[in-house]
C-alpha positions in Angstrom: 0.0 0.0 0.0 2.8 2.4 0.9 4.5 1.7 -2.4 1.3 2.3 -4.3 0.8 5.6 -2.4 4.3 6.6 -3.2 3.9 5.7 -6.9 0.6 7.6 -7.0 2.3 10.6 -5.5 5.1 10.5 -8.1 2.5 10.3 -10.9 0.6 13.2 -9.4 3.7 15.3 -9.0 4.8 14.4 -12.5 1.5 15.6 -13.9 1.6 18.8 -11.9 5.2 19.3 -13.1 4.0 18.9 -16.7 1.2 21.3 -16.1 3.6 23.9 -14.7 6.0 23.4 -17.6 3.0 23.9 -19.9 2.4 27.3 -18.4 6.0 28.3 -18.8 6.8 26.8 -22.2 3.4 25.9 -23.6 3.6 28.7 -26.2 4.3 27.3 -29.7 5.1 28.9 -33.0 3.6 31.0 -34.4 2.0 32.2 -31.2 4.9 32.8 -28.9 4.8 36.2 -27.1 7.5 38.0 -25.2 7.0 41.3 -23.2 9.8 43.8 -22.9 10.2 47.0 -20.8 13.2 49.3 -20.3 14.5 50.9 -17.1 17.6 52.2 -15.4 19.3 51.4 -12.1 17.3 53.8 -9.9 14.8 53.6 -7.1 12.4 55.5 -9.3 12.3 52.7 -11.8 12.4 50.0 -9.1 8.9 50.7 -7.7 7.5 51.0 -11.2 9.0 47.6 -12.0 7.4 46.1 -8.9 4.0 47.5 -10.0 4.4 46.3 -13.6 5.7 42.8 -12.7 2.9 42.3 -10.2 0.2 43.3 -12.7 1.9 41.1 -15.4 1.2 38.1 -13.2 -2.1 39.2 -11.9 -3.4 39.9 -15.5 -2.2 36.5 -16.7 -0.2 38.0 -19.5 1.1 35.0 -21.6 4.7 34.3 -22.2 7.9 35.5 -20.5 8.8 39.1 -19.6 12.3 40.7 -19.7 13.4 43.9 -18.0 16.1 45.7 -20.1 18.2 47.2 -17.4 20.6 50.0 -18.5 23.3 50.8 -15.8 26.7 52.3 -15.7 29.3 50.3 -13.9 29.2 52.8 -11.0 25.4 52.5 -10.7 25.6 48.7 -10.8 27.9 48.5 -7.8 25.3 50.2 -5.6 22.2 48.7 -7.2 19.8 46.6 -5.0 17.1 45.6 -7.4 18.6 42.8 -9.5 16.0 40.3 -8.4 12.9 42.4 -9.1 12.3 41.0 -12.6 13.8 38.6 -15.2 16.6 40.9 -16.4 18.9 41.4 -19.3 21.7 43.9 -18.5 22.2 46.4 -21.2 25.3 48.8 -21.5 24.1 52.2 -20.6 23.9 54.8 -23.4 22.6 57.6 -21.1 25.8 59.4 -21.8 26.2 58.9 -25.6 29.5 57.2 -26.3 30.1 59.4 -29.4 28.6 62.8 -28.7 28.7 62.8 -24.9 25.0 63.9 -24.9 23.1 63.0 -21.7 19.9 61.4 -22.9 18.7 58.4 -20.9 15.6 57.8 -23.0 17.8 56.5 -25.8 18.4 53.4 -23.6 15.0 52.1 -24.7 15.8 51.5 -28.4 19.4 50.6 -27.5 18.1 48.0 -25.1 15.8 46.5 -27.7 18.6 46.2 -30.2 20.8 44.6 -27.5 18.1 42.1 -26.7 17.7 41.1 -30.3 21.4 40.6 -30.7 22.3 39.0 -27.4 19.2 37.1 -26.0 18.3 33.6 -26.8 14.7 34.5 -26.1 14.8 36.7 -29.2 15.4 33.5 -31.2 12.3 31.8 -29.8 9.5 34.3 -30.1 7.0 35.3 -32.8 5.3 38.4 -31.2 6.8 41.1 -28.9 4.9 43.5 -26.6 6.8 46.6 -25.6 5.6 48.6 -22.6 6.8 51.4 -20.3 7.7 50.8 -16.7 5.0 53.2 -15.4 2.2 50.9 -16.5 -0.2 48.5 -14.9 -1.6 45.6 -17.0 -5.3 44.9 -16.4 -5.7 42.0 -18.9 -3.8 39.9 -21.4 -2.2 41.8 -24.2 -2.3 39.3 -27.1 -1.1 40.9 -30.3 -3.2 39.0 -32.8 -6.3 39.5 -30.7 -5.6 43.2 -30.9 -5.5 42.9 -34.7 -1.7 42.9 -35.1 -0.3 41.3 -38.3 3.1 40.9 -39.8 3.8 44.3 -41.3 0.9 46.0 -39.3 1.9 46.5 -35.6 -0.7 47.7 -33.1 0.1 50.8 -31.0 -1.5 53.4 -28.8 -2.2 56.9 -30.1 0.2 59.7 -29.1 -1.5 62.7 -30.7 1.0 65.3 -29.4 3.7 64.0 -31.9 2.9 66.9 -34.2 6.3 66.6 -35.9 4.7 63.9 -38.0 2.7 66.7 -39.7 5.4 69.2 -40.3 9.0 69.9 -41.4 10.4 67.5 -38.8 9.1 64.4 -40.6 10.2 65.8 -43.9 13.7 66.2 -42.5 14.1 62.8 -40.9 12.3 60.3 -43.1 11.9 59.8 -46.8 8.3 58.8 -46.2 6.7 61.5 -44.0 3.3 60.3 -45.2 3.8 57.1 -43.3 4.6 58.7 -40.0 2.3 57.5 -37.3 1.8 59.3 -34.0 2.1 56.3 -31.7 3.8 55.1 -28.6 3.2 53.7 -25.1 1.9 50.3 -26.0 3.5 48.5 -29.0 2.6 45.0 -30.2 4.4 43.7 -33.3 5.8 40.6 -35.1 9.4 39.8 -34.3 10.4 40.2 -38.0 9.1 43.7 -37.9 11.0 44.5 -34.8 14.2 43.2 -36.3 13.8 45.5 -39.2 12.7 48.5 -37.1 15.0 48.4 -34.0 18.3 49.6 -35.6 16.4 52.3 -37.4 14.6 53.3 -34.2 18.0 53.8 -32.5 19.6 55.7 -35.4 16.6 58.0 -35.9 16.5 58.7 -32.2 20.2 59.8 -32.4 19.4 61.9 -35.5 16.4 63.7 -34.0 18.2 64.2 -30.7 21.1 66.0 -32.6 18.7 68.2 -34.5 18.6 71.0 -31.9 17.5 73.5 -34.5 14.0 71.8 -34.5 13.5 71.2 -30.8 10.9 74.0 -30.4 7.5 73.1 -29.0 5.6 74.3 -32.1 7.6 71.8 -34.1 7.9 68.8 -31.8 5.1 69.2 -29.3 7.7 68.6 -26.6 6.4 70.8 -23.7 10.0 71.3 -22.5 11.4 72.1 -25.9 14.5 70.1 -24.8 14.4 67.3 -27.3 13.2 64.9 -24.6 10.8 63.1 -26.8 13.4 62.4 -29.5 13.1 58.7 -28.8 9.4 58.8 -29.6 10.1 60.5 -32.9 12.9 58.0 -33.5 10.3 55.2 -33.3 7.8 56.9 -35.6 10.4 58.0 -38.2 12.1 54.6 -38.0 8.8 52.8 -38.6 8.1 55.1 -41.5 11.5 54.4 -43.0 10.9 50.6 -43.0 7.3 51.0 -44.3 5.5 49.9 -41.1 1.9 51.3 -40.8 0.3 50.9 -37.4 -3.2 49.9 -36.5 -3.8 52.7 -34.0 -6.0 52.0 -31.0 -6.9 54.8 -28.6 -8.9 52.5 -26.3 -6.4 49.9 -25.1 -4.5 52.2 -22.8 -5.8 54.9 -20.5 -4.2 57.5 -18.2 -5.8 57.3 -14.7 -8.0 60.4 -14.3 -9.2 60.2 -17.9 -12.8 59.1 -18.6 -13.0 55.9 -20.8 -15.3 55.8 -23.7 -18.6 54.1 -23.1 -18.3 50.3 -23.5 -14.5 50.4 -23.6 -12.5 48.2 -21.2 -8.9 49.5 -21.1 -6.4 46.7 -20.5 -3.5 49.0 -19.6 -3.0 51.9 -17.2 -0.3 54.5 -18.0 0.2 56.6 -14.9 2.5 59.1 -16.5 0.3 62.1 -15.5 -0.9 63.2 -12.0 -4.4 62.0 -11.1 -6.7 62.6 -8.2 -9.8 61.2 -6.5 -11.5 63.8 -4.3 -8.8 65.3 -2.0 -6.4 62.3 -2.6 -3.9 62.5 -5.5 -0.8 60.8 -6.9 2.0 62.0 -9.1 4.9 59.7 -9.9 7.3 62.6 -10.0 6.7 63.1 -6.3 8.4 59.7 -5.8 11.4 60.2 -8.0 14.0 59.3 -5.4 11.7 57.1 -3.4 13.2 53.8 -2.0 9.7 52.6 -1.1 10.6 49.1 -2.5 13.2 48.7 0.2 11.3 50.4 3.1 9.4 47.7 4.8 5.8 48.3 5.4 5.6 51.6 3.6 3.1 52.0 0.8 1.9 54.9 -1.3 -0.8 57.0 0.4 -4.1 55.0 0.4 -6.8 56.3 -1.9 -10.5 56.5 -1.0 -12.3 53.2 -0.7 -14.8 52.1 -3.4 -17.7 52.8 -1.2 -16.5 56.4 -0.7 -15.9 56.8 -4.4 -19.5 55.6 -5.1 -20.8 58.7 -3.2 -18.4 61.2 -4.8 -19.7 61.4 -8.3 -23.3 61.0 -9.7 -22.2 60.8 -13.4 -21.6 57.1 -14.1 -18.8 57.8 -16.6 -16.9 60.1 -14.3 -17.5 57.7 -11.4 -16.0 54.9 -13.5 -12.9 57.0 -14.1 -12.5 57.4 -10.4 -12.8 53.7 -9.9 -10.0 53.1 -12.5 -7.8 55.6 -10.7 -8.0 53.8 -7.3 -7.6 50.5 -9.0 -4.3 51.6 -10.5 -2.8 52.8 -7.2 -4.2 49.9 -5.2 -2.6 47.4 -7.6 0.7 49.3 -7.2 0.4 49.0 -3.4 -0.5 45.4 -3.5 2.6 44.7 -5.5 4.7 46.6 -3.0 3.2 44.6 -0.2 4.1 41.3 -1.8 7.6 42.6 -2.7 8.2 43.6 1.0 7.3 40.1 1.9 9.8 38.7 -0.7 12.4 41.0 0.7 12.1 39.3 4.1 10.2 42.2 5.8 8.2 41.3 9.0 4.5 41.0 8.6 3.0 44.5 8.8 0.6 45.3 11.6 -3.1 45.1 10.8 -4.8 48.1 9.2 -8.1 48.6 7.5 -6.3 49.3 4.2 -4.1 46.2 4.3 -7.2 44.2 5.1 -8.9 45.6 2.0 -6.0 44.8 -0.3 -6.1 41.2 0.9 -9.9 40.9 0.7 -12.0 38.9 -1.8 -13.7 42.2 -2.7 -10.4 43.7 -4.0 -9.5 40.5 -5.8 -12.8 40.6 -7.6 -12.5 44.3 -8.4 -9.0 43.7 -9.9 -9.6 40.4 -11.7 -8.2 40.2 -15.3 -10.1 42.3 -17.8 -10.7 41.1 -21.3 -11.2 43.0 -24.6 -14.7 44.2 -25.6 -15.7 45.0 -29.2 -15.6 48.8 -28.5 -12.1 48.4 -27.1 -10.9 46.8 -30.3 -12.0 49.7 -32.5 -8.9 51.2 -34.1 -8.3 54.6 -35.8 -8.3 54.4 -39.5 -5.0 55.0 -41.3 -6.3 58.1 -42.8 -6.2 60.0 -39.5 -2.5 60.0 -39.8 -2.5 62.5 -42.6 -1.6 66.1 -41.9 -5.1 67.1 -40.9 -5.7 64.0 -38.7 -8.9 63.1 -40.7 -11.8 61.4 -39.0 -13.5 58.6 -40.9 -17.0 57.5 -40.0 -18.2 56.6 -43.5 -16.4 54.1 -45.8 -14.3 55.8 -48.5 -15.1 59.3 -47.4 -12.2 61.7 -46.8 -12.6 64.8 -44.7 -11.1 68.2 -45.6 -8.0 69.8 -44.1 -8.6 72.3 -41.3 -6.4 75.2 -40.1 -7.2 77.1 -36.8 -6.2 80.7 -36.5 -6.5 83.4 -33.8 -5.4 87.0 -33.5 -3.3 88.7 -30.7 -1.0 91.6 -30.1 2.6 91.9 -28.6 1.6 92.0 -24.9 1.9 89.6 -22.1 -1.9 90.0 -21.6 -2.4 88.1 -24.9 0.5 85.8 -24.2 -1.0 84.1 -21.2 -4.3 83.7 -23.2 -2.2 82.2 -26.1 -0.6 79.7 -23.7 -4.0 78.6 -22.5 -5.6 78.3 -25.9 -2.7 76.4 -27.4 -2.5 74.0 -24.5 -6.2 73.3 -24.8 -5.8 73.0 -28.6 -3.4 70.1 -28.1 -5.6 68.4 -25.5 -8.8 68.8 -27.5 -8.0 66.6 -30.5 -8.6 69.5 -32.9 -7.4 68.4 -36.3 -4.9 70.3 -38.4 -2.5 73.2 -37.6 -2.9 76.3 -35.4 -1.4 79.7 -36.2 -1.3 82.9 -34.2 -1.7 86.1 -36.1 0.5 88.5 -34.2 0.0 92.2 -34.8 2.9 94.4 -33.5 4.4 97.7 -34.2 8.1 97.7 -35.1 8.9 99.1 -31.6 6.9 96.5 -29.8 8.4 93.7 -31.8 11.9 94.7 -30.8 11.0 94.2 -27.1 8.7 91.2 -27.5 9.9 87.9 -26.0 7.0 85.5 -26.7 7.9 84.4 -30.2 8.2 80.7 -29.4 4.8 80.3 -27.8 3.1 79.0 -30.9 3.5 78.9 -34.8 3.1 82.6 -35.7 2.3 84.8 -38.7 3.5 88.4 -38.1 1.3 91.2 -39.1 1.8 95.0 -39.2 -0.2 96.6 -36.4 -3.3 98.6 -37.3 -4.1 99.5 -33.6 -3.4 103.1 -34.6 -5.2 103.4 -38.0 -2.7 104.5 -40.6 -5.2 106.9 -42.3 -7.5 108.2 -39.5 -5.2 107.9 -36.5 -8.0 106.2 -34.6 -6.9 103.9 -31.8 -8.8 100.7 -32.2 -6.8 97.5 -31.6 -9.8 95.2 -32.4 -9.4 96.1 -36.1 -6.2 93.9 -36.0 -8.4 90.8 -36.3 -9.8 91.3 -39.8 -6.6 93.0 -40.9 -4.5 90.1 -39.7 -6.8 87.5 -41.4 -6.5 89.4 -44.7 -2.7 89.7 -44.3 -2.4 85.9 -43.6 -4.5 85.0 -46.6 -2.3 87.2 -48.9 1.1 86.1 -47.5 0.9 82.6 -46.2 0.9 79.3 -48.0 -2.4 77.8 -47.0 -3.4 74.2 -47.9 -6.5 73.9 -45.7 -10.0 73.8 -47.1 -11.7 75.1 -43.9 -10.5 77.7 -41.5 -11.6 77.8 -37.9 -11.3 81.3 -36.4 -11.1 81.6 -32.6 -10.4 84.4 -30.0 -7.4 84.2 -27.8 -9.5 84.1 -24.6 -10.9 80.7 -25.3 -10.3 77.2 -24.0 -11.0 74.3 -26.4 -12.7 71.3 -24.9 -13.1 69.2 -28.0 -12.7 69.3 -31.8 -14.6 71.8 -34.0 -14.9 70.3 -37.4 -16.8 71.4 -40.5 -18.2 67.9 -41.1 -19.6 67.6 -37.6 -21.2 71.0 -37.6 -22.2 70.9 -41.3 -20.2 73.8 -42.6 -20.0 74.0 -46.4 -18.8 76.4 -49.1 -21.3 79.3 -48.9 -22.6 78.2 -45.4 -20.2 79.1 -42.6 -20.9 78.0 -39.0 -20.8 80.3 -36.1 -22.1 80.9 -32.6 -24.9 83.3 -31.5 -24.0 86.8 -30.4 -27.6 88.0 -29.7 -26.5 91.4 -28.3 -25.7 92.5 -31.9 -29.0 94.3 -32.1 -27.8 96.5 -34.9 -28.6 93.7 -37.3 -32.3 94.5 -36.6 -32.3 98.3 -36.9 -31.1 101.2 -38.8 -27.4 100.3 -38.3 -27.7 97.3 -40.7 -29.7 99.4 -43.2 -26.9 102.0 -43.2 -24.0 99.6 -43.6 -25.1 96.7 -45.8 -27.2 96.4 -48.9 -28.7 93.2 -47.5 -29.7 93.9 -43.9 -32.0 90.8 -44.1 -28.9 88.7 -44.4 -27.3 90.1 -41.3 -26.6 87.3 -38.8 -25.9 88.0 -35.1 -22.8 85.8 -34.8 -19.2 85.8 -33.6 -16.8 84.0 -31.3 -16.2 80.8 -33.2 -16.2 80.8 -37.0 -15.9 77.8 -39.3 -15.6 79.0 -43.0 -14.5 77.6 -46.3 -11.3 79.1 -47.5 -12.9 80.3 -50.7 -15.6 82.2 -48.8 -12.9 83.7 -46.5 -10.9 84.9 -49.4 -13.9 86.8 -50.8 -15.0 88.0 -47.4 -11.9 89.1 -45.6 -11.5 92.5 -47.3 -15.2 93.3 -46.7 -14.8 92.4 -43.0 -12.0 94.9 -42.7 -13.7 97.7 -44.7 -17.0 97.3 -42.9 -15.2 97.4 -39.6 -13.6 100.7 -40.6 -17.0 102.0 -41.8 -18.9 101.2 -38.6 -16.0 102.5 -36.5 -16.2 105.8 -38.3 -19.9 106.1 -37.8 -19.8 107.7 -34.4 -23.3 109.0 -34.7 -24.6 105.5 -34.2 -22.4 104.3 -31.2 -25.4 104.5 -28.8 -26.2 101.4 -26.8 -29.8 101.3 -28.0 -28.5 101.1 -31.6 -25.4 98.9 -31.2 -25.9 97.0 -27.9 -22.4 98.2 -26.9 -22.8 98.8 -23.2 -19.9 101.4 -23.3 -21.4 103.3 -26.4 -17.8 103.6 -27.5 -17.8 101.8 -30.8 -15.8 99.0 -29.3 -17.7 96.2 -31.0 -17.4 97.8 -34.5 -15.3 94.8 -35.6 -18.1 92.4 -34.7 -20.5 94.4 -36.8 -17.9 94.6 -39.5 -18.0 90.8 -39.6 -21.8 90.5 -39.8 -22.2 93.3 -42.3 -19.4 92.0 -44.5 -20.9 88.6 -44.5 -24.3 90.1 -45.3 -22.9 91.9 -48.4 -22.0 88.5 -49.8 -25.2 86.9 -48.5 -23.2 84.4 -46.5 -25.9 83.0 -44.2 -24.5 81.2 -41.2 -25.5 77.9 -39.5 -25.9 79.3 -36.0 -25.1 76.6 -33.4 -25.6 77.4 -29.7 -24.0 74.2 -28.5 -20.4 75.0 -29.5 -19.6 77.9 -27.1 -20.4 78.8 -23.5 -19.2 81.5 -21.2 -18.0 80.2 -17.8 -20.5 81.4 -15.2 -23.4 80.6 -17.5 -25.7 77.7 -16.8 -25.1 75.0 -19.5 -28.0 73.2 -21.3 -28.4 69.7 -19.9 -26.6 67.1 -22.0 -24.7 69.6 -24.2 -21.0 69.0 -24.6 -19.7 72.5 -25.3 -16.5 72.7 -27.3 -15.3 76.1 -26.3 -15.2 78.0 -23.0 -15.0 81.8 -23.7 -13.8 83.5 -20.6 -14.4 87.0 -21.8 -16.5 87.9 -18.8 -15.9 87.6 -15.1 -17.0 84.2 -13.6 -17.3 83.1 -10.0 -17.7 80.1 -7.8 -18.8 81.2 -4.3 -16.2 83.8 -3.2 -13.7 82.8 -5.8 -13.6 84.6 -9.1 -11.6 85.4 -12.2 -11.9 88.4 -14.5 -9.4 88.5 -17.3 -9.4 92.3 -17.3 -7.8 92.2 -13.9 -4.7 90.5 -15.4 -4.2 93.0 -18.2 -1.0 94.4 -16.6 0.1 91.2 -14.7 3.0 89.4 -16.3 1.8 85.8 -16.1 4.3 84.7 -18.7 7.7 85.9 -17.6 7.3 85.8 -13.9 8.0 82.2 -12.7 5.1 80.2 -11.4 2.6 83.1 -11.7 -0.9 81.7 -12.0 -4.6 82.4 -11.3 -6.1 81.8 -7.8 -6.8 78.1 -7.4 -10.5 77.4 -7.9 -12.6 75.5 -5.3 -12.4 71.7 -5.1 -15.3 70.2 -7.1 -16.2 68.0 -4.1 -17.1 71.1 -2.1 -19.8 72.3 -4.5 -23.4 72.4 -3.5 -25.1 69.2 -4.7 -28.6 70.5 -4.2 -29.0 72.3 -7.6 -27.6 70.3 -10.5 -27.7 73.3 -12.9 -25.6 75.5 -10.6 -23.2 72.6 -10.0 -22.7 72.0 -13.7 -22.2 75.8 -14.2 -19.5 75.8 -11.4 -17.8 72.7 -12.8 -17.2 74.5 -16.1 -15.8 77.5 -14.3 -13.5 75.3 -12.3 -12.4 73.5 -15.5 -11.6 76.7 -17.3 -9.4 78.0 -14.4 -7.6 74.6 -14.0 -6.8 74.4 -17.7 -5.4 77.9 -17.7 -3.3 77.1 -14.6 -2.1 73.8 -16.0 -1.1 75.6 -19.2 0.8 78.3 -17.3 2.6 75.7 -15.1 3.8 73.8 -18.2 4.9 77.1 -19.7 7.0 78.0 -16.7 8.4 74.5 -16.6 9.5 74.8 -20.2 11.3 78.0 -19.2 13.2 76.1 -16.6 11.8 78.1 -13.7 13.3 76.8 -10.4 11.4 74.5 -8.2 9.2 76.8 -6.1 9.5 74.5 -3.1 13.3 74.8 -3.0 14.1 78.3 -4.3 13.6 81.6 -2.5 10.9 84.0 -3.4 13.4 86.5 -4.8 14.8 83.9 -7.1 11.4 82.8 -8.2 10.4 86.3 -9.1 13.6 86.9 -11.1 12.4 84.4 -13.6 16.0 83.3 -14.3 16.5 80.1 -16.3 18.1 77.2 -14.5 19.5 73.9 -15.9 16.7 71.3 -16.5 17.0 68.5 -14.0 17.7 65.0 -15.3 14.8 63.8 -13.1 12.1 64.9 -15.5 12.4 61.7 -17.4 9.6 61.7 -19.9 7.3 64.0 -21.9 4.2 62.8 -20.2 5.5 63.5 -16.7 3.4 66.6 -16.3 2.9 68.1 -12.9 0.5 70.9 -11.8 1.7 74.2 -10.5 2.5 74.3 -6.8 2.8 78.1 -6.7 0.1 80.1 -5.0 1.1 83.5 -6.0 -1.6 86.1 -6.5 -1.5 88.9 -9.1 0.0 92.1 -7.9 -1.4 95.5 -8.6 1.3 97.7 -10.2 -0.3 100.8 -8.7 1.1 99.6 -5.3 4.7 99.6 -6.3 5.4 102.9 -4.6 4.7 101.4 -1.2 7.3 98.7 -1.6 10.2 100.6 0.1 8.2 101.1 3.3 7.2 97.4 3.3 10.8 96.4 2.9 12.0 98.7 5.8 9.3 97.2 8.0 10.3 93.8 7.1 13.9 94.4 8.1 12.9 96.1 11.4 10.7 93.1 12.2 13.6 90.8 11.3 16.0 92.5 13.6 13.5 92.3 16.4 13.0 88.6 16.0 16.8 87.9 15.8 17.3 89.6 19.2 14.3 87.7 20.6 15.7 84.4 19.3 19.1 85.0 21.0 17.5 85.8 24.3 15.3 82.7 24.1 18.3 80.6 23.2 20.3 81.9 26.2 17.5 81.2 28.6 17.1 77.7 27.1 20.8 77.0 27.5 20.7 78.0 31.2 17.6 75.7 31.7 19.4 72.7 30.1 22.5 73.2 32.2 20.4 73.3 35.4 18.8 70.0 34.5 22.1 68.4 33.6 23.8 69.3 36.8 20.8 68.8 39.1 22.0 65.4 40.3 22.6 61.8 39.2 19.1 60.7 40.3 17.5 62.5 37.4 19.7 61.2 34.7 18.2 57.7 34.3 14.7 59.1 34.1 15.8 61.8 31.8 17.5 59.4 29.5 14.4 57.2 29.2 12.2 60.3 28.5 14.7 61.5 26.0 14.9 58.2 24.2 11.1 58.1 24.1 10.8 61.6 22.8 13.5 61.0 20.2 11.6 58.0 18.9 8.4 60.1 18.9 10.0 62.9 17.1 11.3 60.6 14.3 7.8 59.1 14.0 6.4 62.6 13.8 8.9 63.6 11.2 8.0 60.5 9.1 4.3 61.4 9.4 5.0 65.0 8.5 6.9 63.8 5.4 3.9 61.6 4.4 1.5 64.6 4.8 3.9 66.8 2.8 3.9 64.3 0.0 0.1 64.2 0.1 -0.2 68.0 0.1 2.2 68.3 -2.8 0.4 65.6 -4.8 -3.0 67.1 -4.0 -2.0 70.3 -5.8 -1.8 68.4 -9.1 -4.5 69.1 -11.6 -6.5 66.4 -13.3 
């Protein structure tokens, strides 16, 4: 019997062994998958590695995974994380061996090339999935299920790679028409990777060395430092070898973003800050964090699912919050298991640890699988210059160009920064151009040339014939100048104002614009269309439309119309006899809205009748129509939420651009809004969104200017606006952090009182220095009294001191934790 039992046990163990081997080596050609990711020898990448590796196992991703670890010899001697993942050591190219350029991102293509040339795994694989370390896998990534084919890799969409549409692609690939804006998630056949990898590396070197074309308006790189050269190296390398991608914008999601209805993302990319209520997380706050090796310490716990359920009534936004907490909870679960593997003692019980070990959490984070909406890919045609959108087979959409008019002042510069930032976030197709009207004198002093692609226009603020001061006339004058001097290949032109925030694309096909039928938004206060003003200034007053703000017009119509727009503006401006409010609707009765009438009367002359759409634009502070997804926030008027408010007119003389970390007052937290009236709540949410977008844009602008970290630099240095060397720690384009500054705009009229304030400050400073010395002297005498008061007190004092010392270190740790939470909470969604 014993022998039979022993034989049975051997058979069972043998079967189990076969089963385990099947999990490890059961992949057979042509279905063998290998996952790769690239890191460096740093604590920053170690905690990301722990999260990715844990999710790799949890999501049941098939096949092996390899970490491509790039380290210098010096880094390797101190490195503690060799056992965190199956690893192939790669010679570091952070410091380029030929040029000496410091660019760690090049290690990614260099690591892939090294793996192909030196790993036996590369000889036994059919499909390769390439990820970034700052990702969490939610479900199996199986290339052929995603639609990948040999010659047709699948990738996530990186719309900010605008260099695919401009001179950058023409300079760096012979096939710019094949340039795909992709990155993040890559799934391709091994043969394609073998062809691509060397070109990926060489094109990265090529783009990195092309410093003349690092500008934001060419690359989309918010730092204008060539940091995303590796991403362009991939896109240009793929174009060179003829690889066209199946582009999927549903597979990967940034925590904090709202997924499309029915879409089940299978990958988190936590490159951006995200928040849930008052809790937030930014990976940059943990750049030097050795949390992997600090037993029992996790990232700050997010709200529990039950709390999240009560935070948001909108089901789509609530789902986004659930995805955010899933991401951080999976990271913390991975850290918990890694601490155990490190030999850490079992952590004491807590509600949060209990939740991470619960069946509820296991169910919430079970592997996710692809849904039909998730598999929908972007058509190849959206990779043309105008990022076309296809929703009917065989139909191509026209090219679009967005323009807006400004002047050479910092007042328009901060508006420009906000508009351009929102343009890139909105998915608006095509190019954007600023029409910049400046006098020769202003242009000599102007410093904002690199904010956006710009067409320079002679200023007409002071009319050359009449001497009338009317800067608004620069808008039609600039459009006319642009039409006559620029090489324009777009079929439709979208005209915006600088004081706008784009929330989504404005396209002629969605809003039904056609040749002879422009689209615009209602400006009902233009009552002159209904009275004698129209009769005086147009032969067709019945064709006068009360429109403005957003204009979508065919290029042919604009060419015919622009001169009339300018002439009618001059005509109405000169008609001072009809400036009255009851005739024009101008509350100032000063002829200030003559340009708006110039537009309406000019269009009427050509009988251009507009499609008037009231669902495109809204002013922050106005109550939105239920269910309407407005595309533009026009912050031309003051808007408020409770006691907080913004009026752009108050910032006319505030240098928001050249003064480091200047921003608008932070708006209230959405969670504090009154839930009783849904209309008021939606109104306030739009106001908060507008302010947050502006502040985010300003923060990124200041970061591009290398403004010093406001938490470490003195106020005087901050205000100087001096450039500093960009820190190596900002390791990727998508590592965007929100402004931590809380400076308020200053009124220039108060400058005369500054000397008195300074004197007072120094007087106060001297007083406190004296007080501090007195206090220190008394403290020293008290300590000496205790020390020499007798041996009986020493033992007790020693115990108390040791106890206090432990308490103080504990308090310091808690304070650091709260500090990190506070810094992270400042990050915008």
